[in-house]
The first five atom37 places (N, CA, C, CB, O) and aatype in JSON, in Angstrom:
{
  "aatype": [20, 20, 20, 20, 20, 20, 20, 20, 20, 20, 20, 20, 20, 20, 20, 20, 20, 20, 20, 20, 20, 20, 20, 20, 20, 20, 20, 20, 20, 20, 20, 20, 20, 20, 20, 20, 20, 20, 20, 20, 20, 20, 20, 20, 20, 20, 20, 20, 20, 20, 20, 20, 20, 20, 20, 20, 20, 20, 20, 20, 20, 20, 20, 20, 20, 20, 20, 20, 20, 20, 20, 20, 20, 20, 20, 20, 20, 20, 20, 20, 20, 20, 20, 20, 20, 20, 20, 20, 20, 20, 20, 20, 20, 20, 20, 20, 20, 20, 20, 20, 20, 20, 20, 20, 20, 20, 20, 20, 20, 20, 20, 20, 20, 20, 20, 20, 20, 20, 20, 20, 20, 20, 20, 20, 20, 20],
  "atom_mask": [
    [1, 1, 1, 1, 1],
    [1, 1, 1, 1, 1],
    [1, 1, 1, 1, 1],
    [1, 1, 1, 1, 1],
    [1, 1, 1, 1, 1],
    [1, 1, 1, 1, 1],
    [1, 1, 1, 1, 1],
    [1, 1, 1, 1, 1],
    [1, 1, 1, 1, 1],
    [1, 1, 1, 1, 1],
    [1, 1, 1, 1, 1],
    [1, 1, 1, 1, 1],
    [1, 1, 1, 1, 1],
    [1, 1, 1, 1, 1],
    [1, 1, 1, 1, 1],
    [1, 1, 1, 1, 1],
    [1, 1, 1, 1, 1],
    [1, 1, 1, 1, 1],
    [1, 1, 1, 1, 1],
    [1, 1, 1, 1, 1],
    [1, 1, 1, 1, 1],
    [1, 1, 1, 1, 1],
    [1, 1, 1, 1, 1],
    [1, 1, 1, 1, 1],
    [1, 1, 1, 1, 1],
    [1, 1, 1, 1, 1],
    [1, 1, 1, 1, 1],
    [1, 1, 1, 1, 1],
    [1, 1, 1, 1, 1],
    [1, 1, 1, 1, 1],
    [1, 1, 1, 1, 1],
    [1, 1, 1, 1, 1],
    [1, 1, 1, 1, 1],
    [1, 1, 1, 1, 1],
    [1, 1, 1, 1, 1],
    [1, 1, 1, 1, 1],
    [1, 1, 1, 1, 1],
    [1, 1, 1, 1, 1],
    [1, 1, 1, 1, 1],
    [1, 1, 1, 1, 1],
    [1, 1, 1, 1, 1],
    [1, 1, 1, 1, 1],
    [1, 1, 1, 1, 1],
    [1, 1, 1, 1, 1],
    [1, 1, 1, 1, 1],
    [1, 1, 1, 1, 1],
    [1, 1, 1, 1, 1],
    [1, 1, 1, 1, 1],
    [1, 1, 1, 1, 1],
    [1, 1, 1, 1, 1],
    [1, 1, 1, 1, 1],
    [1, 1, 1, 1, 1],
    [1, 1, 1, 1, 1],
    [1, 1, 1, 1, 1],
    [1, 1, 1, 1, 1],
    [1, 1, 1, 1, 1],
    [1, 1, 1, 1, 1],
    [1, 1, 1, 1, 1],
    [1, 1, 1, 1, 1],
    [1, 1, 1, 1, 1],
    [1, 1, 1, 1, 1],
    [1, 1, 1, 1, 1],
    [1, 1, 1, 1, 1],
    [1, 1, 1, 1, 1],
    [1, 1, 1, 1, 1],
    [1, 1, 1, 1, 1],
    [1, 1, 1, 1, 1],
    [1, 1, 1, 1, 1],
    [1, 1, 1, 1, 1],
    [1, 1, 1, 1, 1],
    [1, 1, 1, 1, 1],
    [1, 1, 1, 1, 1],
    [1, 1, 1, 1, 1],
    [1, 1, 1, 1, 1],
    [1, 1, 1, 1, 1],
    [1, 1, 1, 1, 1],
    [1, 1, 1, 1, 1],
    [1, 1, 1, 1, 1],
    [1, 1, 1, 1, 1],
    [1, 1, 1, 1, 1],
    [1, 1, 1, 1, 1],
    [1, 1, 1, 1, 1],
    [1, 1, 1, 1, 1],
    [1, 1, 1, 1, 1],
    [1, 1, 1, 1, 1],
    [1, 1, 1, 1, 1],
    [1, 1, 1, 1, 1],
    [1, 1, 1, 1, 1],
    [1, 1, 1, 1, 1],
    [1, 1, 1, 1, 1],
    [1, 1, 1, 1, 1],
    [1, 1, 1, 1, 1],
    [1, 1, 1, 1, 1],
    [1, 1, 1, 1, 1],
    [1, 1, 1, 1, 1],
    [1, 1, 1, 1, 1],
    [1, 1, 1, 1, 1],
    [1, 1, 1, 1, 1],
    [1, 1, 1, 1, 1],
    [1, 1, 1, 1, 1],
    [1, 1, 1, 1, 1],
    [1, 1, 1, 1, 1],
    [1, 1, 1, 1, 1],
    [1, 1, 1, 1, 1],
    [1, 1, 1, 1, 1],
    [1, 1, 1, 1, 1],
    [1, 1, 1, 1, 1],
    [1, 1, 1, 1, 1],
    [1, 1, 1, 1, 1],
    [1, 1, 1, 1, 1],
    [1, 1, 1, 1, 1],
    [1, 1, 1, 1, 1],
    [1, 1, 1, 1, 1],
    [1, 1, 1, 1, 1],
    [1, 1, 1, 1, 1],
    [1, 1, 1, 1, 1],
    [1, 1, 1, 1, 1],
    [1, 1, 1, 1, 1],
    [1, 1, 1, 1, 1],
    [1, 1, 1, 1, 1],
    [1, 1, 1, 1, 1],
    [1, 1, 1, 1, 1],
    [1, 1, 1, 1, 1],
    [1, 1, 1, 1, 1],
    [1, 1, 1, 1, 1],
    [1, 1, 1, 1, 1]
  ],
  "atom_positions": [
    [[0.85, -1.17, 0.0], [0.0, 0.0, 0.0], [0.89, 1.23, 0.0], [-0.96, 0.0, 1.22], [1.4, 1.63, 1.05]],
    [[1.09, 1.84, -1.15], [1.92, 3.02, -1.26], [1.15, 4.25, -0.78], [2.41, 3.22, -2.71], [-0.05, 4.37, -1.03]],
    [[1.85, 5.15, -0.1], [1.25, 6.43, 0.29], [2.33, 7.5, 0.19], [0.64, 6.36, 1.73], [3.51, 7.18, 0.11]],
    [[1.93, 8.78, 0.2], [2.9, 9.86, -0.02], [3.85, 10.1, 1.16], [2.17, 11.13, -0.31], [4.71, 10.98, 1.08]],
    [[3.72, 9.34, 2.22], [4.6, 9.51, 3.37], [6.01, 9.02, 3.05], [4.04, 8.76, 4.6], [6.2, 8.29, 2.08]],
    [[6.99, 9.4, 3.86], [8.35, 8.89, 3.63], [8.37, 7.37, 3.7], [9.34, 9.48, 4.65], [7.57, 6.8, 4.45]],
    [[9.22, 6.7, 2.98], [10.29, 7.21, 2.14], [9.87, 7.51, 0.7], [11.4, 6.23, 2.12], [10.64, 8.12, -0.04]],
    [[8.66, 7.1, 0.29], [8.26, 7.23, -1.12], [8.07, 8.69, -1.53], [6.97, 6.46, -1.37], [8.64, 9.13, -2.52]],
    [[7.28, 9.44, -0.79], [6.91, 10.81, -1.16], [8.08, 11.74, -1.4], [6.07, 11.39, -0.11], [8.18, 12.33, -2.48]],
    [[8.98, 11.9, -0.43], [10.08, 12.85, -0.62], [11.0, 12.51, -1.8], [10.9, 12.93, 0.63], [11.46, 13.4, -2.51]],
    [[11.25, 11.23, -2.02], [12.14, 10.84, -3.11], [11.49, 11.15, -4.46], [12.49, 9.34, -3.02], [12.13, 11.72, -5.35]],
    [[10.23, 10.78, -4.61], [9.54, 11.04, -5.88], [9.32, 12.54, -6.07], [8.21, 10.3, -5.93], [9.47, 13.05, -7.18]],
    [[8.95, 13.24, -5.01], [8.72, 14.68, -5.1], [9.96, 15.43, -5.52], [8.22, 15.22, -3.78], [9.88, 16.38, -6.3]],
    [[11.11, 15.02, -5.02], [12.38, 15.67, -5.37], [12.7, 15.5, -6.85], [13.52, 15.12, -4.53], [13.43, 16.31, -7.43]],
    [[12.16, 14.44, -7.45], [12.41, 14.2, -8.88], [11.27, 14.7, -9.75], [12.62, 12.72, -9.12], [11.25, 14.44, -10.96]],
    [[10.32, 15.41, -9.16], [9.24, 16.03, -9.93], [8.13, 15.08, -10.35], [9.8, 16.66, -11.13], [7.37, 15.4, -11.26]],
    [[8.02, 13.95, -9.7], [6.97, 12.97, -10.05], [5.69, 13.33, -9.31], [7.43, 11.52, -9.7], [5.72, 13.76, -8.16]],
    [[4.57, 13.14, -9.97], [3.26, 13.32, -9.33], [3.08, 12.15, -8.36], [2.08, 13.39, -10.4], [2.8, 11.03, -8.78]],
    [[3.22, 12.41, -7.07], [3.21, 11.36, -6.05], [1.85, 10.68, -5.99], [3.56, 11.95, -4.67], [1.78, 9.45, -5.87]],
    [[0.79, 11.44, -6.06], [-0.56, 10.87, -5.99], [-0.8, 9.92, -7.16], [-1.62, 11.98, -5.99], [-1.4, 8.86, -6.99]],
    [[-0.33, 10.29, -8.33], [-0.5, 9.43, -9.51], [0.29, 8.13, -9.36], [-0.07, 10.17, -10.8], [-0.2, 7.06, -9.7]],
    [[1.53, 8.23, -8.85], [2.32, 7.02, -8.62], [1.61, 6.1, -7.62], [3.74, 7.39, -8.11], [1.47, 4.91, -7.87]],
    [[1.17, 6.67, -6.5], [0.5, 5.86, -5.47], [-0.74, 5.17, -6.04], [0.11, 6.74, -4.26], [-0.99, 4.0, -5.76]],
    [[-1.51, 5.9, -6.85], [-2.72, 5.33, -7.45], [-2.36, 4.16, -8.37], [-3.5, 6.41, -8.24], [-2.97, 3.1, -8.27]],
    [[-1.38, 4.35, -9.26], [-1.0, 3.29, -10.19], [-0.42, 2.08, -9.44], [0.02, 3.82, -11.21], [-0.74, 0.94, -9.76]],
    [[0.45, 2.34, -8.45], [1.07, 1.26, -7.69], [0.01, 0.46, -6.94], [2.12, 1.82, -6.71], [0.01, -0.77, -6.97]],
    [[-0.9, 1.16, -6.28], [-1.94, 0.47, -5.5], [-2.9, -0.3, -6.4], [-2.72, 1.48, -4.66], [-3.41, -1.35, -6.0]],
    [[-3.16, 0.21, -7.61], [-4.01, -0.53, -8.55], [-3.33, -1.83, -8.99], [-4.32, 0.34, -9.78], [-3.97, -2.87, -9.07]],
    [[-2.03, -1.76, -9.26], [-1.29, -2.95, -9.71], [-1.11, -3.97, -8.59], [0.07, -2.55, -10.26], [-0.99, -5.17, -8.86]],
    [[-1.09, -3.53, -7.34], [-0.84, -4.43, -6.23], [-2.11, -4.79, -5.46], [0.17, -3.82, -5.29], [-2.03, -5.36, -4.37]],
    [[-3.26, -4.46, -6.0], [-4.52, -4.71, -5.27], [-4.77, -6.2, -5.04], [-5.7, -4.11, -6.02], [-5.48, -6.57, -4.11]],
    [[-4.19, -7.07, -5.88], [-4.38, -8.51, -5.73], [-3.35, -9.15, -4.8], [-4.33, -9.18, -7.1], [-3.42, -10.35, -4.52]],
    [[-2.4, -8.36, -4.32], [-1.35, -8.88, -3.44], [-1.8, -8.83, -1.98], [-0.04, -8.06, -3.62], [-2.74, -8.12, -1.62]],
    [[-1.11, -9.61, -1.17], [-1.37, -9.65, 0.27], [-1.02, -8.28, 0.9], [-0.56, -10.8, 0.95], [0.07, -7.76, 0.63]],
    [[-1.89, -7.7, 1.73], [-1.57, -6.41, 2.36], [-0.31, -6.52, 3.22], [-2.76, -5.93, 3.21], [-0.13, -7.49, 3.96]],
    [[0.54, -5.51, 3.12], [1.77, -5.49, 3.91], [2.95, -6.18, 3.25], [1.53, -6.1, 5.21], [4.06, -6.14, 3.79]],
    [[2.73, -6.81, 2.1], [3.81, -7.51, 1.4], [4.78, -6.47, 0.81], [3.23, -8.44, 0.26], [4.35, -5.59, 0.06]],
    [[6.07, -6.57, 1.14], [7.02, -5.61, 0.56], [7.26, -5.93, -0.92], [8.36, -5.64, 1.33], [7.58, -7.06, -1.27]],
    [[7.1, -4.93, -1.77], [7.28, -5.13, -3.2], [8.29, -4.11, -3.71], [5.92, -5.0, -3.97], [7.95, -2.94, -3.88]],
    [[9.54, -4.53, -3.95], [10.54, -3.61, -4.49], [10.16, -3.16, -5.9], [11.93, -4.28, -4.5], [9.58, -3.92, -6.68]],
    [[10.49, -1.92, -6.22], [10.19, -1.36, -7.54], [11.41, -0.67, -8.11], [9.01, -0.38, -7.47], [12.24, -0.13, -7.38]],
    [[11.51, -0.68, -9.43], [12.48, 0.14, -10.13], [11.66, 1.2, -10.86], [13.39, -0.72, -11.13], [10.89, 0.88, -11.76]],
    [[11.85, 2.45, -10.46], [11.07, 3.55, -11.03], [11.97, 4.33, -11.99], [10.5, 4.49, -9.91], [13.08, 4.74, -11.63]],
    [[11.49, 4.53, -13.2], [12.2, 5.32, -14.19], [11.45, 6.63, -14.37], [12.35, 4.56, -15.55], [10.27, 6.63, -14.72]],
    [[12.13, 7.75, -14.13], [11.53, 9.08, -14.27], [12.12, 9.71, -15.52], [11.79, 9.98, -13.0], [13.34, 9.77, -15.68]],
    [[11.26, 10.18, -16.4], [11.69, 10.78, -17.66], [11.75, 12.31, -17.54], [10.74, 10.38, -18.8], [11.25, 12.88, -16.57]],
    [[12.38, 12.96, -18.51], [12.58, 14.41, -18.45], [11.26, 15.18, -18.44], [13.42, 14.86, -19.62], [11.21, 16.29, -17.91]],
    [[10.21, 14.63, -19.01], [8.91, 15.32, -18.99], [8.13, 15.02, -17.71], [8.07, 14.9, -20.21], [6.93, 15.3, -17.62]],
    [[8.8, 14.45, -16.71], [8.26, 14.12, -15.39], [7.26, 12.96, -15.41], [7.59, 15.33, -14.81], [6.59, 12.69, -14.41]],
    [[7.17, 12.28, -16.53], [6.37, 11.06, -16.56], [7.24, 9.94, -15.99], [5.87, 10.72, -18.02], [8.45, 10.11, -15.83]],
    [[6.64, 8.83, -15.7], [7.38, 7.74, -15.08], [6.77, 6.41, -15.45], [7.41, 7.9, -13.55], [5.62, 6.34, -15.9]],
    [[7.55, 5.36, -15.27], [7.02, 4.01, -15.28], [7.81, 3.22, -14.25], [7.11, 3.36, -16.71], [8.88, 3.63, -13.82]],
    [[7.25, 2.09, -13.86], [7.92, 1.31, -12.83], [7.76, -0.17, -13.09], [7.37, 1.67, -11.46], [6.77, -0.63, -13.66]],
    [[8.77, -0.91, -12.65], [8.79, -2.37, -12.77], [8.74, -2.92, -11.35], [10.06, -2.89, -13.55], [9.57, -2.59, -10.52]],
    [[7.77, -3.77, -11.1], [7.64, -4.38, -9.78], [8.4, -5.69, -9.75], [6.15, -4.6, -9.41], [8.32, -6.5, -10.68]],
    [[9.14, -5.9, -8.69], [9.88, -7.14, -8.47], [9.1, -8.01, -7.49], [11.31, -6.86, -7.94], [8.06, -7.61, -6.98]],
    [[9.61, -9.2, -7.24], [9.01, -10.09, -6.24], [9.49, -9.69, -4.85], [9.36, -11.57, -6.54], [10.55, -9.07, -4.72]],
    [[8.75, -10.05, -3.82], [9.21, -9.73, -2.45], [10.56, -10.37, -2.15], [8.17, -10.2, -1.41], [10.94, -11.34, -2.81]],
    [[11.29, -9.84, -1.17], [12.59, -10.4, -0.83], [12.49, -11.84, -0.32], [13.26, -9.53, 0.22], [11.45, -12.26, 0.18]],
    [[13.58, -12.59, -0.45], [13.63, -13.98, 0.0], [13.32, -14.05, 1.49], [15.02, -14.6, -0.3], [12.64, -14.98, 1.94]],
    [[13.81, -13.08, 2.26], [13.57, -13.09, 3.71], [12.08, -13.04, 4.03], [14.29, -11.91, 4.38], [11.63, -13.64, 5.0]],
    [[11.31, -12.33, 3.21], [9.86, -12.28, 3.41], [9.24, -13.67, 3.26], [9.2, -11.28, 2.41], [8.41, -14.09, 4.07]],
    [[9.66, -14.39, 2.21], [9.13, -15.74, 1.98], [9.53, -16.7, 3.11], [9.64, -16.28, 0.64], [8.73, -17.55, 3.51]],
    [[10.76, -16.56, 3.61], [11.22, -17.42, 4.7], [10.4, -17.16, 5.95], [12.72, -17.2, 4.98], [9.92, -18.09, 6.59]],
    [[10.23, -15.88, 6.3], [9.46, -15.54, 7.5], [8.01, -16.0, 7.37], [9.51, -14.03, 7.76], [7.4, -16.45, 8.34]],
    [[7.46, -15.89, 6.16], [6.09, -16.33, 5.94], [5.96, -17.85, 6.06], [5.6, -15.87, 4.56], [5.0, -18.35, 6.65]],
    [[6.93, -18.59, 5.51], [6.88, -20.06, 5.55], [6.98, -20.58, 6.98], [8.01, -20.65, 4.7], [6.35, -21.58, 7.32]],
    [[7.77, -19.9, 7.81], [7.98, -20.35, 9.18], [7.13, -19.58, 10.2], [9.44, -20.23, 9.54], [7.21, -19.84, 11.4]],
    [[6.33, -18.64, 9.7], [5.49, -17.81, 10.58], [6.32, -17.08, 11.64], [4.42, -18.68, 11.26], [5.99, -17.09, 12.83]],
    [[7.41, -16.47, 11.19], [8.31, -15.73, 12.08], [8.03, -14.23, 12.0], [9.79, -16.01, 11.73], [7.56, -13.74, 10.97]],
    [[8.31, -13.52, 13.08], [8.23, -12.06, 13.05], [9.54, -11.46, 12.61], [7.83, -11.51, 14.43], [9.56, -10.45, 11.9]],
    [[10.66, -12.08, 13.02], [11.97, -11.6, 12.6], [12.98, -12.74, 12.69], [12.42, -10.4, 13.48], [12.71, -13.81, 13.25]],
    [[14.14, -12.49, 12.13], [15.21, -13.48, 12.18], [15.92, -13.42, 13.53], [16.21, -13.26, 11.04], [15.53, -12.66, 14.42]],
    [[16.95, -14.21, 13.65], [17.73, -14.28, 14.89], [18.54, -13.0, 15.08], [18.66, -15.5, 14.88], [19.01, -12.4, 14.12]],
    [[18.68, -12.58, 16.34], [19.54, -11.43, 16.65], [21.01, -11.83, 16.59], [19.19, -10.86, 18.04], [21.88, -10.98, 16.4]],
    [[21.29, -13.14, 16.75], [22.65, -13.67, 16.68], [22.67, -14.86, 15.72], [23.18, -14.07, 18.1], [22.75, -16.01, 16.18]],
    [[22.6, -14.62, 14.41], [22.6, -15.74, 13.47], [23.89, -16.55, 13.57], [22.41, -15.24, 12.04], [24.97, -16.0, 13.77]],
    [[23.76, -17.86, 13.43], [24.9, -18.75, 13.56], [25.03, -19.3, 14.97], [26.15, -18.03, 13.17], [25.6, -20.37, 15.17]],
    [[24.52, -18.58, 15.95], [24.55, -19.03, 17.35], [23.15, -19.37, 17.85], [25.19, -17.96, 18.26], [22.91, -20.44, 18.4]],
    [[22.23, -18.44, 17.63], [20.84, -18.66, 18.04], [20.01, -18.93, 16.8], [20.29, -17.43, 18.84], [20.11, -18.2, 15.81]],
    [[19.19, -19.97, 16.85], [18.35, -20.33, 15.72], [16.89, -20.07, 16.07], [18.57, -21.8, 15.31], [16.44, -20.37, 17.18]],
    [[16.15, -19.51, 15.11], [14.74, -19.19, 15.36], [13.8, -20.23, 14.76], [14.42, -17.82, 14.8], [12.6, -20.19, 15.02]],
    [[14.32, -21.13, 13.97], [13.47, -22.15, 13.37], [14.25, -23.04, 12.43], [12.33, -21.51, 12.63], [15.45, -22.86, 12.22]],
    [[13.54, -24.01, 11.87], [14.12, -24.94, 10.91], [13.23, -24.98, 9.69], [14.3, -26.37, 11.53], [12.0, -25.05, 9.8]],
    [[13.85, -24.95, 8.53], [13.1, -24.96, 7.27], [13.47, -26.24, 6.51], [13.4, -23.68, 6.41], [14.62, -26.66, 6.51]],
    [[12.48, -26.84, 5.86], [12.73, -28.08, 5.12], [13.3, -27.78, 3.74], [11.43, -28.91, 5.0], [13.15, -26.67, 3.22]],
    [[13.95, -28.78, 3.14], [14.48, -28.64, 1.79], [13.35, -28.34, 0.79], [15.23, -29.93, 1.37], [13.53, -27.58, -0.16]],
    [[12.19, -28.95, 1.04], [11.05, -28.73, 0.15], [10.59, -27.27, 0.2], [9.89, -29.66, 0.54], [10.26, -26.68, -0.84]],
    [[10.56, -26.68, 1.4], [10.19, -25.27, 1.52], [11.21, -24.37, 0.84], [10.05, -24.88, 3.0], [10.85, -23.39, 0.2]],
    [[12.5, -24.72, 0.97], [13.56, -23.96, 0.3], [13.36, -24.02, -1.21], [14.96, -24.49, 0.7], [13.52, -23.02, -1.9]],
    [[13.02, -25.21, -1.71], [12.81, -25.37, -3.16], [11.6, -24.56, -3.63], [12.6, -26.86, -3.52], [11.66, -23.93, -4.68]],
    [[10.51, -24.55, -2.86], [9.33, -23.76, -3.23], [9.66, -22.27, -3.29], [8.19, -24.0, -2.23], [9.24, -21.57, -4.21]],
    [[10.41, -21.79, -2.29], [10.79, -20.38, -2.27], [11.69, -20.07, -3.47], [11.51, -20.02, -0.94], [11.51, -19.04, -4.13]],
    [[12.65, -20.95, -3.75], [13.57, -20.74, -4.88], [12.81, -20.71, -6.21], [14.64, -21.85, -4.91], [13.11, -19.9, -7.08]],
    [[11.82, -21.59, -6.36], [11.03, -21.61, -7.6], [10.22, -20.33, -7.77], [10.1, -22.83, -7.62], [10.12, -19.8, -8.87]],
    [[9.63, -19.85, -6.68], [8.81, -18.64, -6.8], [9.67, -17.39, -7.0], [7.94, -18.48, -5.55], [9.21, -16.43, -7.63]],
    [[10.88, -17.37, -6.48], [11.76, -16.21, -6.58], [12.7, -16.27, -7.79], [12.58, -16.09, -5.32], [13.42, -15.3, -8.06]],
    [[12.7, -17.38, -8.5], [13.63, -17.63, -9.62], [13.71, -16.48, -10.64], [13.21, -18.89, -10.33], [14.82, -16.16, -11.07]],
    [[12.6, -15.84, -11.06], [12.72, -14.77, -12.06], [13.6, -13.6, -11.62], [11.36, -14.25, -12.4], [14.2, -12.93, -12.46]],
    [[13.69, -13.33, -10.32], [14.49, -12.2, -9.83], [15.91, -12.59, -9.43], [13.79, -11.56, -8.65], [16.75, -11.71, -9.22]],
    [[16.19, -13.87, -9.33], [17.51, -14.31, -8.9], [18.46, -14.39, -10.1], [17.43, -15.66, -8.19], [18.04, -14.63, -11.23]],
    [[19.74, -14.19, -9.82], [20.75, -14.2, -10.86], [21.35, -15.61, -10.98], [21.86, -13.16, -10.57], [22.53, -15.81, -10.7]],
    [[20.52, -16.57, -11.4], [21.0, -17.94, -11.55], [20.17, -18.65, -12.62], [20.94, -18.71, -10.2], [19.07, -18.2, -12.97]],
    [[20.7, -19.75, -13.12], [20.03, -20.44, -14.21], [19.45, -21.79, -13.81], [20.98, -20.62, -15.34], [18.62, -22.35, -14.54]],
    [[19.87, -22.34, -12.67], [19.35, -23.64, -12.25], [18.64, -23.52, -10.91], [20.48, -24.68, -12.18], [18.92, -22.62, -10.12]],
    [[17.73, -24.44, -10.67], [17.0, -24.43, -9.41], [17.93, -24.73, -8.23], [15.84, -25.45, -9.45], [17.71, -24.25, -7.12]],
    [[18.97, -25.54, -8.48], [19.92, -25.86, -7.41], [20.67, -24.62, -6.94], [20.91, -26.93, -7.89], [20.86, -24.43, -5.74]],
    [[21.1, -23.78, -7.88], [21.81, -22.56, -7.49], [20.86, -21.59, -6.79], [22.45, -21.89, -8.72], [21.27, -20.87, -5.88]],
    [[19.6, -21.56, -7.23], [18.6, -20.72, -6.55], [18.36, -21.21, -5.13], [17.28, -20.71, -7.34], [18.2, -20.41, -4.21]],
    [[18.34, -22.54, -4.95], [18.16, -23.1, -3.62], [19.35, -22.76, -2.72], [17.99, -24.63, -3.7], [19.17, -22.54, -1.52]],
    [[20.57, -22.71, -3.28], [21.74, -22.32, -2.51], [21.63, -20.87, -2.04], [23.02, -22.5, -3.34], [22.0, -20.55, -0.91]],
    [[21.11, -20.0, -2.89], [20.92, -18.6, -2.51], [19.92, -18.49, -1.37], [20.44, -17.76, -3.72], [20.15, -17.78, -0.4]],
    [[18.8, -19.21, -1.48], [17.77, -19.18, -0.44], [18.32, -19.77, 0.86], [16.51, -19.97, -0.9], [18.07, -19.24, 1.94]],
    [[19.06, -20.87, 0.77], [19.64, -21.5, 1.96], [20.62, -20.55, 2.64], [20.34, -22.83, 1.59], [20.68, -20.5, 3.87]],
    [[21.38, -19.81, 1.87], [22.31, -18.83, 2.44], [21.57, -17.73, 3.17], [23.17, -18.22, 1.34], [22.01, -17.29, 4.24]],
    [[20.46, -17.28, 2.61], [19.64, -16.27, 3.28], [19.06, -16.83, 4.57], [18.5, -15.78, 2.36], [18.98, -16.11, 5.57]],
    [[18.67, -18.1, 4.57], [18.16, -18.75, 5.78], [19.22, -18.71, 6.88], [17.74, -20.22, 5.48], [18.93, -18.34, 8.01]],
    [[20.43, -19.1, 6.52], [21.51, -19.12, 7.52], [21.79, -17.73, 8.07], [22.78, -19.71, 6.91], [22.07, -17.57, 9.25]],
    [[21.73, -16.71, 7.2], [22.0, -15.35, 7.67], [20.89, -14.81, 8.56], [22.19, -14.43, 6.47], [21.08, -13.83, 9.27]],
    [[19.73, -15.47, 8.53], [18.61, -15.08, 9.4], [18.56, -15.94, 10.66], [17.27, -15.18, 8.63], [17.73, -15.69, 11.53]],
    [[19.42, -16.94, 10.76], [19.39, -17.8, 11.93], [18.37, -18.91, 11.82], [19.13, -17.01, 13.15], [17.78, -19.31, 12.82]],
    [[18.14, -19.4, 10.6], [17.19, -20.48, 10.34], [17.99, -21.68, 9.86], [16.09, -20.06, 9.28], [18.76, -21.58, 8.91]],
    [[17.81, -22.83, 10.52], [18.49, -24.06, 10.1], [17.8, -24.63, 8.87], [18.51, -25.09, 11.24], [16.58, -24.58, 8.75]],
    [[18.61, -25.17, 7.96], [18.08, -25.83, 6.77], [18.24, -27.33, 6.96], [18.8, -25.35, 5.47], [19.35, -27.81, 7.18]],
    [[17.13, -28.07, 6.87], [17.19, -29.54, 7.0], [17.93, -30.12, 5.81], [15.77, -30.16, 7.1], [17.81, -29.63, 4.69]],
    [[18.67, -31.16, 6.07], [19.4, -31.84, 4.98], [18.57, -32.94, 4.38], [20.73, -32.43, 5.49], [19.01, -33.62, 3.46]]
  ]
}
């Protein structure tokens, strides 16, 4: 749910973008998404102050927290663990995030997801 409040408003306003129009278009495109889901965007602003944007998939950490029903990762990753994730869950996350990841095989995508799990203090089942 985009709104003109920081951080979106000041950044777009400084570049001369109509903030209300951006919020309207973004909210229309994301109306089918789960409320509160973080959706990264790449916004291109043209010299005539028009714009377009490309929406990406939510971050891997969002999918991990959702799969394990966590509020946050470990404060001391590597020492304290907040949960355990199965290989199957890692594969599902890797498949859904594959278009945004810089890899060509599902195995390499699973390695990226597993690395993110470890950095959040989540054990990956073997």
